[in-house]
C-alpha positions in Angstrom: 0.7 2.8 -16.0 2.2 -0.3 -14.4 4.3 -0.2 -11.3 6.1 -3.1 -9.5 5.8 -3.5 -5.8 6.7 -6.2 -3.2 3.7 -8.0 -1.7 4.5 -9.4 1.7 1.9 -11.9 2.8 1.2 -14.6 5.4 -1.7 -16.9 6.4 -3.7 -16.0 9.5 -6.7 -18.1 10.5 -7.2 -19.4 6.9 -6.9 -15.9 5.3 -4.1 -14.6 3.2 -3.1 -11.3 4.7 -0.7 -8.9 3.1 0.8 -5.5 2.6 2.7 -3.6 0.0 6.1 -3.3 1.4 7.0 0.0 -0.4 3.7 1.8 0.5 3.0 2.1 4.2 -0.6 1.6 5.2 -1.7 -0.6 2.3 -3.0 -3.8 3.8 -5.6 -6.3 2.7 -6.7 -9.9 2.9 -8.4 -12.6 0.8 -9.5 -16.2 1.0 -7.0 -17.0 -1.8 -3.7 -15.5 -2.8 -5.3 -14.4 -6.1 -8.1 -12.6 -4.1 -5.5 -11.0 -1.9 -3.7 -9.7 -5.0 -7.0 -8.2 -6.3 -7.9 -6.7 -2.9 -4.4 -5.2 -2.3 -4.6 -3.5 -5.8 -8.0 -2.0 -4.8 -6.5 -0.9 -1.4 -3.6 0.8 -3.2 -5.9 2.6 -5.6 -8.0 3.9 -2.7 -4.9 5.2 -1.0 -3.9 7.0 -4.2 -7.4 8.5 -4.6 -7.3 9.8 -1.0 -3.9 11.3 -1.6 -5.2 13.2 -4.7 -8.2 14.5 -2.8 -6.1 15.7 0.2 -5.5 19.4 0.0 -3.4 20.6 2.9 -3.9 23.9 4.6 -0.1 24.4 4.9 2.7 24.4 2.4 4.2 20.9 2.2 7.9 20.9 1.3 10.2 18.0 0.4 13.9 17.4 1.0 16.2 14.5 0.1 18.0 13.2 3.2 20.6 10.5 3.8 20.2 8.3 6.9 22.9 6.2 8.4 21.5 3.1 10.0 
């Protein structure tokens, strides 16, 4: 399955550093932009794997909400 995300990235001390804008907590770095893209994909896969392994001890509910900003 292919999903599209926004990679925000910047240079910091010679490294490309970035995050997936739509998925909080997914950050990585690489010595090139191509390496950052590979590493960010790995980081995203690791977050998904952790989410699948997480079994909460409480019932988690969801609700759609509208926020005015």
